[in-house]
C-alpha positions as CSV (number, residue, x, y, z in Angstrom):
1,M,19.3,-44.0,35.0
2,V,21.2,-43.7,31.7
3,R,24.8,-42.2,31.9
4,K,25.7,-40.2,28.8
5,A,29.1,-38.7,27.8
6,F,29.8,-36.6,24.8
7,K,32.2,-34.1,23.3
8,M,31.7,-30.7,21.7
9,F,34.1,-28.2,20.2
10,L,34.7,-24.7,21.5
11,N,36.1,-22.0,19.3
12,P,39.6,-20.8,20.2
13,G,39.7,-18.0,22.8
14,M,36.1,-18.6,24.0
15,A,36.7,-20.6,27.2
16,E,36.0,-17.6,29.5
17,E,32.8,-16.6,27.6
18,Y,31.6,-20.2,27.6
19,E,32.1,-20.4,31.4
20,K,30.4,-17.0,31.9
21,R,27.3,-18.1,29.9
22,H,27.0,-21.3,31.9
23,R,27.4,-19.5,35.2
24,E,24.5,-17.4,34.1
25,L,22.4,-20.3,32.8
26,W,18.9,-19.2,32.4
27,P,16.4,-20.5,35.0
28,E,14.1,-21.8,32.3
29,M,16.9,-23.8,30.8
30,K,17.7,-25.4,34.2
31,E,14.0,-26.2,34.5
32,M,13.8,-27.8,31.1
33,I,16.8,-30.0,31.8
34,H,15.2,-31.3,34.9
35,E,11.7,-31.5,33.3
36,Y,13.1,-33.8,30.6
37,G,14.9,-36.1,33.1
38,G,18.4,-34.7,33.1
39,S,20.6,-34.5,36.2
40,N,24.1,-34.6,37.4
41,Y,25.2,-32.6,34.4
42,S,28.9,-31.6,34.1
43,I,31.0,-30.1,31.3
44,Y,34.8,-30.1,31.3
45,L,37.2,-28.3,29.0
46,D,40.5,-29.6,27.6
47,Q,42.2,-26.3,27.3
48,E,44.9,-27.7,24.9
49,T,42.4,-28.8,22.3
50,N,39.3,-26.7,23.0
51,I,37.3,-29.9,23.3
52,L,34.4,-29.8,25.8
53,Y,33.5,-33.1,27.5
54,G,30.0,-33.4,28.9
55,Y,28.5,-35.9,31.3
56,L,24.8,-36.2,32.0
57,E,22.5,-38.7,33.6
58,V,19.0,-39.0,32.1
59,E,15.9,-40.9,33.3
60,D,14.9,-42.0,29.8
61,E,16.9,-41.5,26.6
62,E,13.8,-41.1,24.4
63,R,12.3,-38.4,26.7
64,W,15.7,-36.6,26.9
65,S,16.0,-36.5,23.1
66,Q,12.7,-34.6,22.9
67,S,14.3,-31.7,24.9
68,A,16.2,-30.7,21.8
69,D,13.0,-29.4,20.2
70,T,11.9,-27.2,23.1
71,P,11.8,-23.4,22.4
72,V,14.2,-22.7,25.3
73,N,16.7,-25.3,24.0
74,R,16.6,-23.8,20.5
75,K,17.1,-20.4,21.9
76,W,20.1,-21.6,23.9
77,W,21.6,-23.1,20.8
78,D,21.2,-19.8,19.0
79,Y,22.8,-18.0,21.9
80,M,25.8,-20.3,22.0
81,A,26.4,-20.6,18.2
82,D,28.9,-17.8,18.0
83,I,31.4,-19.5,20.4
84,M,31.3,-23.1,19.4
85,E,31.2,-25.4,16.4
86,T,27.6,-26.0,15.3
87,N,25.4,-27.7,12.8
88,E,23.2,-25.8,10.3
89,D,20.4,-25.6,12.9
90,N,22.8,-24.1,15.5
91,S,22.8,-27.3,17.5
92,P,26.3,-28.0,18.8
93,V,28.4,-30.5,16.9
94,C,28.2,-33.3,19.5
95,I,29.8,-36.7,19.4
96,D,28.6,-39.3,21.8
97,L,31.4,-41.1,23.7
98,T,31.4,-44.9,24.1
99,P,31.4,-46.1,27.7
100,V,34.3,-48.6,28.4
101,F,34.4,-48.7,32.2
102,H,32.2,-47.7,35.2
103,L,32.7,-48.2,38.9
104,D,30.1,-47.3,41.6
């Protein structure tokens, strides 16, 4: 299992909408995450900076990277693009965090 942590950037005033959209996460998006080996997925918000911190465990990093090109993932990126910082293809600006400590 590979542990991944990353940060993304929420637009000001969009915290409530971001949470709402994730409470209503599409069943096909949940299925895709699991199909591509993702589990134990959490996202946290620093309300002072509007930075989102994500944590995810994946079975295989290469397989997980393929999930970005699925139709449902592309549709999700388009859906979320109006409330967060994105790249030209509507993927969220996402910066991987470097692990420095872990304790089981």
